[in-house]
N, C-alpha and C positions, 0 to 999 in steps of 0.2 A: 717467441722462442722459449721463454721462462716458464711459460704454461706446458708447452710441450715436453720439455725436460721434466718437469714435475710429473706428468701424465706418465712418461716413460719409467721414471723412476718407481711411481706408485704400482705399475704394472710388474715391474720386476720384482719388487718386494711381495707383491700379494702371489706371485708365481713360485718364488723362492718359499715363501710359507707353505703354499698348497704341496709343492714338492715334499718338503721336509715333513708335513704332516701325514701324507700319504705313505711316506717311507717308514715313518714311526708306527704308524695304523697297522702296515702290513708286514713289518719285520725287515723290509728293503732287500733281501736277500732272493727274493723270486721274481726272475723276469716276467713270468706271466700275469703277475698281480698287475703290471703296467697296462695290460691289454684293458682293463677296466679303469685303471688309474688314470692314463691321459684323457679319455673323453671326459671322466668325471672333473678332473681339473679344468679342463676347457669348458666345461659347464659351470663350473662354480666360479671361474674368471668372468665368463660372461655375465652370469648373475651379479657378480659384485661390482662390475662396470654400468649394469644396468640401474642400480639401485641408487638413488640420488643420494648425496651426501652432504650434512650440513656441516658448516664450520665449527660450531659448538660441540660436535661429536666427535673431534679427532682425539687420538689416544696421547696419553703420557707416557714417555719413557718411565719416569720415576715410579708412576702409578704401575706400569706394568711389571717393574722389578719388584714390585711390593707383592702384587697379584700372583706372580709365578709361585713364590714358596707357599703363599697362603692356598693357592689351587692345589698344589701337590699334597700338603699336609691335610687338607680337607679331603681330597680323594682317597687317601691312604686311611684316614678315619672313616670314612663311609664304607669302604671295603671291610675293615675290620669288624664295623659295625653290623654290617650285612651278614658276615661270615660268622659273628658270634651269635646272631639271632638265628640263622638256620641251623647251627649246630648244638644249640641250646633251646630247644623248643620250650622249656620252662620258663624262659624269659618272660615277663608280662608284656603284652602289647595293649596299648592304649588308644587306638588310631583315633583319627579326628581330622577335619577339615578347618583348618584356620585363616582368619582374613587378615592379610598382611598390607597395610598402607604402603604404598609406593612414593617415594620423592624424586625419582629418577624421571627426566623429560621421555617423551614418546620417542622411539626410533632405537638405533643401536643399542645405546647403553641398557633401556629397558628390555630389551630382546635378549642381549647378552645377560641381564641378571635373571630373565625368565628361565633360560637354558642352564644357567650355572646353579640355581637352586638344587637341582638334583644331585649335585656333588657333595651337598650336606648329608651328613648321616640321618637317614630315616626320613628325607623329605621329597616331595616331588611337585612341581608346578602342576595345578589342575586347572585352573580357569583365571583368565583376566577379566575383570569387569571395570573399565575405565582407569581409575588408579588403585583398586583394590586387587590383589593377587590371592586367589584362594589357593591354600597350598595343604597338601595330604600329608599328614605327619603320623609316624609310627606309634609315638609316645607324646601326648598332649602334654605332659607334666615335664618335658625336658625342653629347654630353650634349644630351639634349632638353629640359631647363629644367622637369622635371616638380616638382622641389623649391622651387623659385623659385614656380612656378604655385600649388602647395598653400598656401604662406606668403602670398600674395596674398589665396586665397580664404578661409584662416582668417581674416586680417585684416579681410575684407569681412563676415564673419559672426561676429565678435567671439570667436572661438573661440580660447583659449589656446596651441594648438600648431598643427602644420601646418608640415610641410617641414623642421622643427628636429630632425633627427636627428644 
C-alpha cells in the first residue's frame, strides 16, 4: 500500500511539474498551446515512468533550493554575454573545445549536468567520451565555471563528489 501511495505521489508531483513548466514556457494564457501541451506532457510522463530510477539519484531539497538561484543567475549572465557579443562584434572570440573530467555518476546527475552546461556563458556540451565531457567555449581564456556547476548538480542529486578536485 505504501509503494502504491509513493507511486501516486511521484506521478502527481511530475504531472504538476510538467504542467507548470508548460505554462511557463507558453505564457499560460493561450488555450491553443494546450493542444500541443497535453500530448507532450503525456509523452513526458510516459518517458519518466519508463526510465528506471536508482535510489542514489534522488533529488535533495536543500540542493534544489541552492540550485534554483544559481540557475537563474547563470541564465541571466549567459543571456547578457550572448547579447553583449552580438551587439559588440569587436569583442574578441577565442573559441576552443576543452576536455572536462566528470565526477558525477552516470544517469540522471550526469545528463542533468550535460544539459545545464549550456546555461553557462559561452559554453556548449559537444561530446561525451566516458568520463570526459568535451565542451565548446567561446573564449578559452575565461573560466567557464564547470567545476561550480558540477558541485551544484552533485548537491542536487545528493552525490558526495562533484567539482571538488
